[in-house]
Structures are given as C-alpha cells and as structure tokens.
C-alpha positions in Angstrom: 64.0 58.0 97.3 67.9 58.2 97.8 68.2 56.2 94.8 66.6 59.4 93.0 68.0 61.8 95.2 71.7 60.2 93.9 70.6 60.3 90.2 69.8 63.9 90.1 73.1 64.9 91.8 75.1 62.6 88.9 73.0 64.2 86.6 74.1 67.7 88.2 78.0 66.3 88.3 78.0 65.4 85.0 76.8 69.2 83.8 79.3 70.5 85.5 82.0 68.3 83.9 80.8 69.3 80.4 80.8 73.0 81.7 83.8 72.9 82.6 85.3 70.7 79.4 83.4 74.1 77.2 85.4 76.8 78.7 88.2 75.2 77.4 87.3 75.0 74.0 85.2 78.4 74.2 86.5 81.1 72.2 87.7 83.1 74.7 86.8 86.8 75.6 90.2 87.6 75.2 90.8 86.0 72.1 88.0 88.3 70.5 89.7 91.2 72.1 92.9 91.1 70.5 90.5 90.6 67.4 88.9 93.8 67.7 92.7 95.6 68.5 94.1 94.9 65.4 91.1 96.9 63.9 92.0 99.6 66.0 95.3 99.4 65.5 95.0 101.3 62.3 92.8 103.8 63.9 95.0 104.8 67.0 96.5 108.4 67.4 98.2 107.3 69.8 101.6 108.5 69.8 104.4 105.8 68.5 106.6 105.7 71.3 103.8 105.0 73.9 102.0 102.5 70.9 103.8 99.5 71.7 103.4 99.9 75.8 99.7 100.1 75.1 99.6 97.2 73.6 101.5 94.6 75.7 99.9 95.6 78.9 96.6 95.0 76.8 97.2 91.6 75.9 98.5 91.0 79.5 95.6 92.0 80.7 93.8 89.9 78.0 96.2 86.7 78.8 95.9 86.8 82.1 91.6 86.8 81.7 91.9 83.7 79.5 93.7 81.8 81.7 91.6 82.6 85.0 88.4 81.1 82.2 90.9 78.1 81.1 91.4 77.3 85.3 88.3 78.0 86.4 86.5 75.4 83.1 89.5 72.8 84.7 88.2 73.5 88.1 84.7 73.0 87.5 85.2 70.6 85.4 87.4 68.1 88.3 85.3 69.2 90.3 83.0 67.6 88.1 83.8 64.8 87.2 85.2 63.5 91.1 81.4 63.7 92.1 80.1 62.1 88.8 82.3 59.1 90.0 81.6 59.3 93.8 77.9 58.9 92.9 77.9 56.9 90.0 78.9 54.1 92.1 76.9 55.2 95.0 73.9 54.6 92.3 75.9 51.1 91.6 76.2 50.1 94.9 72.9 50.7 95.7 70.6 49.5 92.7 72.9 46.2 92.2 74.8 43.3 93.4 76.1 42.3 90.0 78.3 46.3 90.3 80.9 45.8 87.4 82.9 47.7 89.4 83.0 44.8 91.9 85.2 43.0 89.7 87.9 45.5 89.8 
C-alpha cells in the first residue's frame, strides 16, 4: 500500500512541477492589461502633464504582479520537482533490487 501512496504522491508532484512550468509561459495578466491600455491611451482624457506618470505607475504595478506570478511558478515547480525526485527514488528503491540509482 505504501507503494501506491508513493505513486499518488509522485503523480501530484509531477503535476505541481508541470503547473509551475506552465506558469512561466502563460500570457501574463500584466501583458494583457498593457495591451488593452494601448487602446485606452488613444481615448484617455487624462491631462498631458499627468499622463506619463499614470502610465508609469500602471506599468510598474503590472510588472510587479507579473513577477509574482513567475516567482510562484518557479517556487511551485521547484517543490514539485524535488518531491518527484524523492518519490521516484523511494519507489525505485522499494520496488526492485536492480534500481538504476544504485549504479550512480
């Protein structure tokens, strides 16, 4: 039964790793927002002297949120990868005497 639980943990860890990698390549909310702001800039009624500061502050906010998403992806992917390696080694050691990890 331990081996079954280990395979379940290995599957979950692999999903975490793939989810973390997927977060690195998704179009970010910041990129989508910047794209929509390009269209808004043509229609804005913000005074000219305040417009540059407003755009800079919005881009800074979006850049930070995009950075947090990427960092979360790295963190989730790293934890999943570590768990997957641990569980693979455990399953390999429990299930056979001729484990490829023994030759290392």
